[in-house]
C-alpha positions, 0 to 999 in steps of 0.5 A, a space after each residue: 276271723 280264725 282260718 283267714 288264709 283259706 278258701 272260705 276265710 279269705 272271702 269272708 274277710 273280703 266281704 266283711 271289710 268291703 262292708 266296713 267292718 274291722 277284721 282281725 285276720 288270724 292264721 298260722 301264716 297270714 301272708 299266705 291268704 288266697 287274696 292279698 289284702 295289702 293296704 286295706 285299713 279294715 284288715 289286720 293280719 296276725 299270726 296265731 296257732 288255732 291249737 294254742 289256747 293262750 294265743 287265741 285268748 290273747 288275740 281275741 281279748 286285744 282285738 277291739 277297743 272294748 277288749 273283745 270282738 263283736 263276733 269271731 268266725 272259725 273256718 279251719 280245715 286240714 287235709 287229710 282230715 284231722 278230727 282231733 285238731 278240728 275239735 281241739 281248735 273249736 273247743 279252744 275258740 269256744 272257751 275263749 269266746 265264752 269268757 269274753 261274751 263273744 258270739 262264734 260262727 263256725 263254718 262246718 261241714 255238710 255231713 252234719 246235715 240231714 238228708 233232704 229225702 230222709 231226715 233220719 239219714 245224715 248227709 255223711 252217710 249218704 253216698 249221693 252227696 258224700 263219696 266214700 273218699 270224703 266220708 272222713 272229712 264229713 265225720 270230722 265236721 260232725 265231731 265239730 258240731 258235737 263239740 259246739 253242742 257240748 259247750 254250755 257257755 258259748 254263744 255259737 252258730 254252726 253254718 253247714 255249706 251245701 254238698 258242693 262249695 267252690 270258688 266262683 262268683 259273688 251274686 248275693 243270692 242264696 237261700 237259708 235253711 236249718 239242719 237239712 241239706 238244701 238243693 237249688 231249683 236245678 236239684 244241685 246242692 251248691 254255693 260259691 265260696 263268695 256267696 257263702 261269705 255273703 251269707 255268713 256276714 249277713 248272719 253276723 250283722 243280723 243274727 237268727 235264732 237257730 244254732 245250726 243253719 245251712 245255705 244254698 245258691 238261689 238261681 232266681 232273684 
């Protein structure tokens, strides 16, 4: 897990560890995680700079007894948005994972999705979902997806969250889609970070066939 201390990364680690997966938690400052993981035998924190290709490659190649992890998750963001850093970190991880034959799951942005009412309108350009002050963030996510698509050798999946992603409750209820923004039965495009983590670990355990996927909270069972 690269980007282990953020809102999404910390919850992905908690979800994966709770299911019995062994997790290598990679971040610049492992001690800054939102949720403490002291004493969890399934989680190993390690300081790694996502922009350092040698450090990323070394961390992945020594993270499992077989020499490579089964999958690696990338969830990094910068505020204010730094598209160059995001693209470089994504390319670095894709390069390292391709050499090891490891799948990459990228937690990206909603801006890369199609608008539900107009498939030709990217969500990044749809003011109903992306206010002007967040457009730079959305465009950085699009650049990240293009970086994935341009990498011919890596096995990757790009997970776009819905329009609103925030801390909340783990319900385990979500609906999965592909490259078009989803809304729930109340018309909201929303999911908790906890349920996004559920969806992501589900994708690790049971991979689908699509390269670009999205999820939304499901209000009913």
